[in-house]
PDB file with one MODEL, atoms N, CA, C and O in Angstrom:
MODEL        1
ATOM      1  N   UNK A   1      15.096  -9.683  24.480  1.00  0.00           N
ATOM      2  CA  UNK A   1      15.990  -8.688  23.595  1.00  0.00           C
ATOM      3  C   UNK A   1      16.309  -9.505  22.111  1.00  0.00           C
ATOM      4  O   UNK A   1      16.536 -10.660  21.752  1.00  0.00           O
ATOM      5  N   UNK A   2      16.157  -7.960  21.404  1.00  0.00           N
ATOM      6  CA  UNK A   2      15.916  -8.994  19.929  1.00  0.00           C
ATOM      7  C   UNK A   2      17.582  -8.720  19.681  1.00  0.00           C
ATOM      8  O   UNK A   2      18.416  -8.061  20.301  1.00  0.00           O
ATOM      9  N   UNK A   3      17.632  -9.488  18.567  1.00  0.00           N
ATOM     10  CA  UNK A   3      18.866  -9.551  18.185  1.00  0.00           C
ATOM     11  C   UNK A   3      19.079  -8.596  17.112  1.00  0.00           C
ATOM     12  O   UNK A   3      18.886  -7.409  17.372  1.00  0.00           O
ATOM     13  N   UNK A   4      19.332  -8.827  16.311  1.00  0.00           N
ATOM     14  CA  UNK A   4      20.326  -7.897  14.702  1.00  0.00           C
ATOM     15  C   UNK A   4      19.505  -8.243  13.719  1.00  0.00           C
ATOM     16  O   UNK A   4      18.570  -7.599  13.243  1.00  0.00           O
ATOM     17  N   UNK A   5      20.043  -9.660  13.343  1.00  0.00           N
ATOM     18  CA  UNK A   5      19.103 -10.634  12.995  1.00  0.00           C
ATOM     19  C   UNK A   5      17.897 -10.467  13.277  1.00  0.00           C
ATOM     20  O   UNK A   5      17.297 -10.321  12.211  1.00  0.00           O
ATOM     21  N   UNK A   6      17.163 -10.403  14.185  1.00  0.00           N
ATOM     22  CA  UNK A   6      15.571 -10.838  14.279  1.00  0.00           C
ATOM     23  C   UNK A   6      15.189  -9.105  14.162  1.00  0.00           C
ATOM     24  O   UNK A   6      13.972  -9.209  14.004  1.00  0.00           O
ATOM     25  N   UNK A   7      15.431  -7.781  14.143  1.00  0.00           N
ATOM     26  CA  UNK A   7      15.210  -6.782  13.643  1.00  0.00           C
ATOM     27  C   UNK A   7      15.131  -6.966  11.839  1.00  0.00           C
ATOM     28  O   UNK A   7      14.052  -7.344  11.384  1.00  0.00           O
ATOM     29  N   UNK A   8      16.209  -6.708  10.932  1.00  0.00           N
ATOM     30  CA  UNK A   8      16.176  -6.821  10.022  1.00  0.00           C
ATOM     31  C   UNK A   8      15.251  -8.242   9.563  1.00  0.00           C
ATOM     32  O   UNK A   8      14.759  -8.139   8.440  1.00  0.00           O
ATOM     33  N   UNK A   9      15.090  -8.965   9.970  1.00  0.00           N
ATOM     34  CA  UNK A   9      13.802  -9.949   9.408  1.00  0.00           C
ATOM     35  C   UNK A   9      12.236  -8.914   9.782  1.00  0.00           C
ATOM     36  O   UNK A   9      11.303  -8.913   8.979  1.00  0.00           O
ATOM     37  N   UNK A  10      12.194  -8.200  10.937  1.00  0.00           N
ATOM     38  CA  UNK A  10      10.415  -8.193  11.286  1.00  0.00           C
ATOM     39  C   UNK A  10      11.072  -6.627  10.471  1.00  0.00           C
ATOM     40  O   UNK A  10      10.049  -6.189   9.944  1.00  0.00           O
ATOM     41  N   UNK A  11      12.156  -5.682  10.150  1.00  0.00           N
ATOM     42  CA  UNK A  11      11.623  -4.621   8.909  1.00  0.00           C
ATOM     43  C   UNK A  11      11.601  -5.217   7.837  1.00  0.00           C
ATOM     44  O   UNK A  11      10.741  -4.680   7.139  1.00  0.00           O
ATOM     45  N   UNK A  12      12.335  -6.483   7.030  1.00  0.00           N
ATOM     46  CA  UNK A  12      12.078  -6.563   5.656  1.00  0.00           C
ATOM     47  C   UNK A  12      10.694  -6.764   5.798  1.00  0.00           C
ATOM     48  O   UNK A  12       9.919  -6.123   5.089  1.00  0.00           O
ATOM     49  N   UNK A  13      10.275  -7.604   6.656  1.00  0.00           N
ATOM     50  CA  UNK A  13       8.408  -8.137   7.004  1.00  0.00           C
ATOM     51  C   UNK A  13       7.561  -7.166   6.903  1.00  0.00           C
ATOM     52  O   UNK A  13       6.541  -7.435   6.269  1.00  0.00           O
ATOM     53  N   UNK A  14       7.678  -5.904   7.414  1.00  0.00           N
ATOM     54  CA  UNK A  14       6.888  -4.777   7.072  1.00  0.00           C
ATOM     55  C   UNK A  14       7.311  -4.002   5.838  1.00  0.00           C
ATOM     56  O   UNK A  14       6.538  -3.529   5.005  1.00  0.00           O
ATOM     57  N   UNK A  15       8.570  -3.936   5.825  1.00  0.00           N
ATOM     58  CA  UNK A  15       8.764  -3.194   4.235  1.00  0.00           C
ATOM     59  C   UNK A  15       8.203  -3.985   3.343  1.00  0.00           C
ATOM     60  O   UNK A  15       7.615  -3.254   2.546  1.00  0.00           O
ATOM     61  N   UNK A  16       8.064  -5.177   3.036  1.00  0.00           N
ATOM     62  CA  UNK A  16       7.365  -6.323   1.990  1.00  0.00           C
ATOM     63  C   UNK A  16       5.672  -6.428   2.255  1.00  0.00           C
ATOM     64  O   UNK A  16       5.027  -7.225   1.574  1.00  0.00           O
ATOM     65  N   UNK A  17       4.904  -5.470   3.416  1.00  0.00           N
ATOM     66  CA  UNK A  17       3.713  -5.674   3.760  1.00  0.00           C
ATOM     67  C   UNK A  17       3.526  -4.732   3.307  1.00  0.00           C
ATOM     68  O   UNK A  17       2.428  -4.676   2.754  1.00  0.00           O
ATOM     69  N   UNK A  18       4.238  -3.679   3.246  1.00  0.00           N
ATOM     70  CA  UNK A  18       3.638  -1.751   2.300  1.00  0.00           C
ATOM     71  C   UNK A  18       3.102  -2.430   1.528  1.00  0.00           C
ATOM     72  O   UNK A  18       1.937  -2.816   1.429  1.00  0.00           O
ATOM     73  N   UNK A  19       4.466  -2.672   0.641  1.00  0.00           N
ATOM     74  CA  UNK A  19       4.652  -3.125  -0.560  1.00  0.00           C
ATOM     75  C   UNK A  19       3.905  -3.784  -1.104  1.00  0.00           C
ATOM     76  O   UNK A  19       3.837  -3.535  -2.308  1.00  0.00           O
ATOM     77  N   UNK A  20       3.058  -4.825  -0.634  1.00  0.00           N
ATOM     78  CA  UNK A  20       2.111  -5.783  -0.996  1.00  0.00           C
ATOM     79  C   UNK A  20       0.771  -5.046  -0.780  1.00  0.00           C
ATOM     80  O   UNK A  20      -0.031  -5.573  -1.551  1.00  0.00           O
ATOM     81  N   UNK A  21       0.194  -4.104  -0.108  1.00  0.00           N
ATOM     82  CA  UNK A  21      -0.647  -3.258   0.468  1.00  0.00           C
ATOM     83  C   UNK A  21      -0.723  -2.424  -0.711  1.00  0.00           C
ATOM     84  O   UNK A  21      -1.804  -2.095  -1.200  1.00  0.00           O
ATOM     85  N   UNK A  22       0.818  -1.943  -1.355  1.00  0.00           N
ATOM     86  CA  UNK A  22       0.526  -0.341  -2.291  1.00  0.00           C
ATOM     87  C   UNK A  22      -0.322  -1.125  -3.537  1.00  0.00           C
ATOM     88  O   UNK A  22      -1.439  -0.851  -3.976  1.00  0.00           O
ATOM     89  N   UNK A  23       0.708  -2.306  -3.986  1.00  0.00           N
ATOM     90  CA  UNK A  23       0.532  -2.907  -5.057  1.00  0.00           C
ATOM     91  C   UNK A  23      -1.152  -3.233  -4.780  1.00  0.00           C
ATOM     92  O   UNK A  23      -1.738  -2.660  -5.699  1.00  0.00           O
ATOM     93  N   UNK A  24      -1.851  -3.707  -4.164  1.00  0.00           N
ATOM     94  CA  UNK A  24      -3.400  -4.559  -4.135  1.00  0.00           C
ATOM     95  C   UNK A  24      -4.095  -2.869  -4.233  1.00  0.00           C
ATOM     96  O   UNK A  24      -5.108  -2.749  -4.921  1.00  0.00           O
ATOM     97  N   UNK A  25      -3.665  -1.925  -3.711  1.00  0.00           N
ATOM     98  CA  UNK A  25      -4.206  -0.404  -3.676  1.00  0.00           C
ATOM     99  C   UNK A  25      -4.147  -0.652  -5.257  1.00  0.00           C
ATOM    100  O   UNK A  25      -4.984  -1.396  -5.769  1.00  0.00           O
ATOM    101  N   UNK A  26      -2.993   0.073  -6.163  1.00  0.00           N
ATOM    102  CA  UNK A  26      -2.763   0.565  -7.391  1.00  0.00           C
ATOM    103  C   UNK A  26      -3.607  -0.889  -8.402  1.00  0.00           C
ATOM    104  O   UNK A  26      -4.230  -0.634  -9.433  1.00  0.00           O
ATOM    105  N   UNK A  27      -3.474  -2.208  -7.910  1.00  0.00           N
ATOM    106  CA  UNK A  27      -4.428  -3.102  -8.471  1.00  0.00           C
ATOM    107  C   UNK A  27      -5.596  -2.992  -8.550  1.00  0.00           C
ATOM    108  O   UNK A  27      -6.114  -3.409  -9.586  1.00  0.00           O
ATOM    109  N   UNK A  28      -6.746  -2.200  -7.157  1.00  0.00           N
ATOM    110  CA  UNK A  28      -8.081  -1.813  -7.701  1.00  0.00           C
ATOM    111  C   UNK A  28      -8.400  -0.367  -8.381  1.00  0.00           C
ATOM    112  O   UNK A  28      -9.360   0.168  -8.936  1.00  0.00           O
ATOM    113  N   UNK A  29      -7.268  -0.083  -8.084  1.00  0.00           N
ATOM    114  CA  UNK A  29      -7.552   1.589  -9.344  1.00  0.00           C
ATOM    115  C   UNK A  29      -7.451   1.356 -10.465  1.00  0.00           C
ATOM    116  O   UNK A  29      -7.865   1.906 -11.485  1.00  0.00           O
ATOM    117  N   UNK A  30      -6.845   0.459 -10.254  1.00  0.00           N
ATOM    118  CA  UNK A  30      -6.252  -0.136 -12.035  1.00  0.00           C
ATOM    119  C   UNK A  30      -7.716  -0.562 -12.754  1.00  0.00           C
ATOM    120  O   UNK A  30      -7.959  -0.347 -13.941  1.00  0.00           O
ATOM    121  N   UNK A  31      -8.837  -1.340 -11.611  1.00  0.00           N
ATOM    122  CA  UNK A  31      -9.656  -1.886 -11.452  1.00  0.00           C
ATOM    123  C   UNK A  31     -10.519  -0.734 -12.547  1.00  0.00           C
ATOM    124  O   UNK A  31     -10.714  -0.599 -13.755  1.00  0.00           O
ATOM    125  N   UNK A  32     -10.866  -0.047 -11.266  1.00  0.00           N
ATOM    126  CA  UNK A  32     -11.601   1.133 -11.049  1.00  0.00           C
ATOM    127  C   UNK A  32     -11.587   2.126 -12.659  1.00  0.00           C
ATOM    128  O   UNK A  32     -12.486   2.725 -13.249  1.00  0.00           O
ATOM    129  N   UNK A  33     -10.539   1.984 -12.872  1.00  0.00           N
ATOM    130  CA  UNK A  33     -10.189   2.806 -13.826  1.00  0.00           C
ATOM    131  C   UNK A  33     -11.131   2.299 -15.334  1.00  0.00           C
ATOM    132  O   UNK A  33     -11.796   3.042 -16.056  1.00  0.00           O
ATOM    133  N   UNK A  34     -10.874   0.544 -15.510  1.00  0.00           N
ATOM    134  CA  UNK A  34     -10.756   0.116 -16.457  1.00  0.00           C
ATOM    135  C   UNK A  34     -12.421   0.188 -16.803  1.00  0.00           C
ATOM    136  O   UNK A  34     -12.992   0.685 -17.774  1.00  0.00           O
ATOM    137  N   UNK A  35     -12.949  -0.496 -15.642  1.00  0.00           N
ATOM    138  CA  UNK A  35     -14.010  -0.175 -15.435  1.00  0.00           C
ATOM    139  C   UNK A  35     -15.309   0.898 -15.733  1.00  0.00           C
ATOM    140  O   UNK A  35     -16.428   0.584 -16.140  1.00  0.00           O
ATOM    141  N   UNK A  36     -14.921   1.942 -15.477  1.00  0.00           N
ATOM    142  CA  UNK A  36     -14.976   3.478 -15.986  1.00  0.00           C
ATOM    143  C   UNK A  36     -14.663   3.778 -17.300  1.00  0.00           C
ATOM    144  O   UNK A  36     -15.641   4.370 -17.758  1.00  0.00           O
ATOM    145  N   UNK A  37     -13.760   3.667 -18.179  1.00  0.00           N
ATOM    146  CA  UNK A  37     -13.994   3.643 -19.156  1.00  0.00           C
ATOM    147  C   UNK A  37     -14.689   2.559 -20.049  1.00  0.00           C
ATOM    148  O   UNK A  37     -15.444   3.111 -20.850  1.00  0.00           O
ATOM    149  N   UNK A  38     -14.679   1.216 -20.168  1.00  0.00           N
ATOM    150  CA  UNK A  38     -15.780   0.807 -20.644  1.00  0.00           C
ATOM    151  C   UNK A  38     -16.962   1.241 -20.762  1.00  0.00           C
ATOM    152  O   UNK A  38     -17.696   1.359 -21.744  1.00  0.00           O
ATOM    153  N   UNK A  39     -17.192   1.645 -18.871  1.00  0.00           N
ATOM    154  CA  UNK A  39     -18.725   2.702 -19.353  1.00  0.00           C
ATOM    155  C   UNK A  39     -18.752   3.701 -19.892  1.00  0.00           C
ATOM    156  O   UNK A  39     -19.908   4.093 -20.052  1.00  0.00           O
ATOM    157  N   UNK A  40     -17.894   4.445 -20.334  1.00  0.00           N
ATOM    158  CA  UNK A  40     -17.513   5.707 -21.274  1.00  0.00           C
ATOM    159  C   UNK A  40     -17.200   6.696 -20.082  1.00  0.00           C
ATOM    160  O   UNK A  40     -16.754   7.764 -20.501  1.00  0.00           O
ATOM    161  N   UNK A  41     -17.330   6.615 -18.507  1.00  0.00           N
ATOM    162  CA  UNK A  41     -17.238   8.260 -17.980  1.00  0.00           C
ATOM    163  C   UNK A  41     -15.639   8.400 -17.555  1.00  0.00           C
ATOM    164  O   UNK A  41     -14.963   7.373 -17.618  1.00  0.00           O
ATOM    165  N   UNK A  42     -14.965   9.727 -17.092  1.00  0.00           N
ATOM    166  CA  UNK A  42     -14.096   9.772 -17.072  1.00  0.00           C
ATOM    167  C   UNK A  42     -13.396   9.103 -15.680  1.00  0.00           C
ATOM    168  O   UNK A  42     -14.003   9.001 -14.614  1.00  0.00           O
ATOM    169  N   UNK A  43     -12.187   8.728 -15.873  1.00  0.00           N
ATOM    170  CA  UNK A  43     -11.509   8.334 -14.286  1.00  0.00           C
ATOM    171  C   UNK A  43     -11.724   9.304 -13.594  1.00  0.00           C
ATOM    172  O   UNK A  43     -11.988  10.317 -14.243  1.00  0.00           O
ATOM    173  N   UNK A  44     -11.716   9.463 -11.970  1.00  0.00           N
ATOM    174  CA  UNK A  44     -12.125  10.581 -11.144  1.00  0.00           C
ATOM    175  C   UNK A  44     -10.187  10.175 -10.561  1.00  0.00           C
ATOM    176  O   UNK A  44      -9.605   9.125 -10.289  1.00  0.00           O
ATOM    177  N   UNK A  45      -9.771  11.627 -10.595  1.00  0.00           N
ATOM    178  CA  UNK A  45      -8.251  11.724 -10.806  1.00  0.00           C
ATOM    179  C   UNK A  45      -7.748  11.490  -8.861  1.00  0.00           C
ATOM    180  O   UNK A  45      -6.651  11.198  -8.385  1.00  0.00           O
ATOM    181  N   UNK A  46      -8.829  11.718  -8.297  1.00  0.00           N
ATOM    182  CA  UNK A  46      -8.298  12.347  -6.870  1.00  0.00           C
ATOM    183  C   UNK A  46      -8.934  11.023  -5.950  1.00  0.00           C
ATOM    184  O   UNK A  46      -9.211  11.040  -4.751  1.00  0.00           O
ATOM    185  N   UNK A  47      -9.087   9.722  -7.047  1.00  0.00           N
ATOM    186  CA  UNK A  47      -8.682   9.069  -6.566  1.00  0.00           C
ATOM    187  C   UNK A  47      -7.125   8.111  -5.994  1.00  0.00           C
ATOM    188  O   UNK A  47      -6.897   7.472  -4.966  1.00  0.00           O
ATOM    189  N   UNK A  48      -6.025   8.510  -7.624  1.00  0.00           N
ATOM    190  CA  UNK A  48      -4.620   8.569  -6.907  1.00  0.00           C
ATOM    191  C   UNK A  48      -4.553   9.239  -5.618  1.00  0.00           C
ATOM    192  O   UNK A  48      -3.952   8.622  -4.738  1.00  0.00           O
ATOM    193  N   UNK A  49      -4.886  10.006  -5.417  1.00  0.00           N
ATOM    194  CA  UNK A  49      -4.782  10.643  -4.075  1.00  0.00           C
ATOM    195  C   UNK A  49      -5.388  10.333  -2.845  1.00  0.00           C
ATOM    196  O   UNK A  49      -5.024  10.527  -1.686  1.00  0.00           O
ATOM    197  N   UNK A  50      -6.438   9.786  -3.361  1.00  0.00           N
ATOM    198  CA  UNK A  50      -6.918   8.918  -1.908  1.00  0.00           C
ATOM    199  C   UNK A  50      -5.793   7.815  -1.922  1.00  0.00           C
ATOM    200  O   UNK A  50      -5.015   8.156  -1.031  1.00  0.00           O
ATOM    201  N   UNK A  51      -5.442   6.927  -2.371  1.00  0.00           N
ATOM    202  CA  UNK A  51      -4.217   5.924  -2.788  1.00  0.00           C
ATOM    203  C   UNK A  51      -3.398   5.996  -1.822  1.00  0.00           C
ATOM    204  O   UNK A  51      -3.202   5.442  -0.740  1.00  0.00           O
ATOM    205  N   UNK A  52      -2.683   7.314  -2.850  1.00  0.00           N
ATOM    206  CA  UNK A  52      -1.850   7.989  -1.983  1.00  0.00           C
ATOM    207  C   UNK A  52      -1.837   8.306  -0.307  1.00  0.00           C
ATOM    208  O   UNK A  52      -0.925   8.075   0.487  1.00  0.00           O
ATOM    209  N   UNK A  53      -2.865   8.777  -0.110  1.00  0.00           N
ATOM    210  CA  UNK A  53      -3.332   9.125   1.370  1.00  0.00           C
ATOM    211  C   UNK A  53      -3.622   7.962   1.901  1.00  0.00           C
ATOM    212  O   UNK A  53      -4.663   7.984   2.558  1.00  0.00           O
ATOM    213  N   UNK A  54      -3.069   6.936   1.853  1.00  0.00           N
ATOM    214  CA  UNK A  54      -4.635   5.504   2.607  1.00  0.00           C
ATOM    215  C   UNK A  54      -2.682   4.852   2.758  1.00  0.00           C
ATOM    216  O   UNK A  54      -2.278   4.439   3.845  1.00  0.00           O
ATOM    217  N   UNK A  55      -1.828   4.886   1.613  1.00  0.00           N
ATOM    218  CA  UNK A  55      -0.455   4.254   1.574  1.00  0.00           C
ATOM    219  C   UNK A  55       0.231   4.959   2.658  1.00  0.00           C
ATOM    220  O   UNK A  55       0.739   4.494   3.679  1.00  0.00           O
ATOM    221  N   UNK A  56       0.156   6.091   2.272  1.00  0.00           N
ATOM    222  CA  UNK A  56       0.771   6.622   3.888  1.00  0.00           C
ATOM    223  C   UNK A  56       0.404   6.403   4.480  1.00  0.00           C
ATOM    224  O   UNK A  56       1.420   6.217   5.150  1.00  0.00           O
ATOM    225  N   UNK A  57      -0.921   5.961   5.600  1.00  0.00           N
ATOM    226  CA  UNK A  57      -1.423   5.692   6.340  1.00  0.00           C
ATOM    227  C   UNK A  57      -1.472   4.151   7.199  1.00  0.00           C
ATOM    228  O   UNK A  57      -1.487   3.865   8.396  1.00  0.00           O
ATOM    229  N   UNK A  58      -1.488   3.374   5.979  1.00  0.00           N
ATOM    230  CA  UNK A  58      -1.155   2.606   6.910  1.00  0.00           C
ATOM    231  C   UNK A  58      -0.262   1.093   5.719  1.00  0.00           C
ATOM    232  O   UNK A  58      -0.358  -0.084   5.372  1.00  0.00           O
ATOM    233  N   UNK A  59       0.279   1.940   5.624  1.00  0.00           N
ATOM    234  CA  UNK A  59       1.359   0.828   5.104  1.00  0.00           C
ATOM    235  C   UNK A  59       2.823   1.632   5.981  1.00  0.00           C
ATOM    236  O   UNK A  59       3.819   0.914   5.900  1.00  0.00           O
ATOM    237  N   UNK A  60       2.978   2.499   6.494  1.00  0.00           N
ATOM    238  CA  UNK A  60       4.521   2.866   6.983  1.00  0.00           C
ATOM    239  C   UNK A  60       5.392   2.032   7.960  1.00  0.00           C
ATOM    240  O   UNK A  60       4.754   1.924   9.007  1.00  0.00           O
ATOM    241  N   UNK A  61       6.214   1.595   8.020  1.00  0.00           N
ATOM    242  CA  UNK A  61       6.476   0.987   8.750  1.00  0.00           C
ATOM    243  C   UNK A  61       5.951   1.203  10.653  1.00  0.00           C
ATOM    244  O   UNK A  61       5.623   2.332  11.021  1.00  0.00           O
ATOM    245  N   UNK A  62       5.943   0.336  11.401  1.00  0.00           N
ATOM    246  CA  UNK A  62       5.630   0.654  12.497  1.00  0.00           C
ATOM    247  C   UNK A  62       6.876   0.044  13.597  1.00  0.00           C
ATOM    248  O   UNK A  62       6.815  -1.028  14.199  1.00  0.00           O
ATOM    249  N   UNK A  63       7.634   0.725  13.640  1.00  0.00           N
ATOM    250  CA  UNK A  63       8.977   0.051  14.453  1.00  0.00           C
ATOM    251  C   UNK A  63       8.530  -0.456  16.150  1.00  0.00           C
ATOM    252  O   UNK A  63       8.940  -1.523  16.606  1.00  0.00           O
ATOM    253  N   UNK A  64       7.866   0.255  16.748  1.00  0.00           N
ATOM    254  CA  UNK A  64       7.125  -0.312  18.174  1.00  0.00           C
ATOM    255  C   UNK A  64       5.981  -1.845  17.966  1.00  0.00           C
ATOM    256  O   UNK A  64       5.579  -2.744  18.706  1.00  0.00           O
ATOM    257  N   UNK A  65       5.833  -1.516  16.752  1.00  0.00           N
ATOM    258  CA  UNK A  65       4.701  -3.227  16.585  1.00  0.00           C
ATOM    259  C   UNK A  65       6.656  -4.495  16.295  1.00  0.00           C
ATOM    260  O   UNK A  65       6.419  -5.703  16.330  1.00  0.00           O
ATOM    261  N   UNK A  66       7.783  -4.220  16.128  1.00  0.00           N
ATOM    262  CA  UNK A  66       8.247  -5.507  15.559  1.00  0.00           C
ATOM    263  C   UNK A  66       8.688  -6.066  17.081  1.00  0.00           C
ATOM    264  O   UNK A  66       9.003  -5.414  18.076  1.00  0.00           O
ATOM    265  N   UNK A  67       8.608  -7.276  16.921  1.00  0.00           N
ATOM    266  CA  UNK A  67       8.636  -7.942  18.441  1.00  0.00           C
ATOM    267  C   UNK A  67       9.925  -9.012  18.527  1.00  0.00           C
ATOM    268  O   UNK A  67      10.146  -9.630  19.569  1.00  0.00           O
TER     269      UNK A  67
ENDMDL
END
């Protein structure tokens, strides 16, 4: 059985993993935006909504996965 300290640690680990994933997505979007600007193309706004969708799907804490 998990102790409250283990639960807290697992929750913080999941939260930090989610934040890391979010930062990585934002970084990739910035790279794409810079490349588009350097090439003289307009940046697609749909990438922002795609990132939000990915963030919501992949980086929400899954309480069932904590051991």
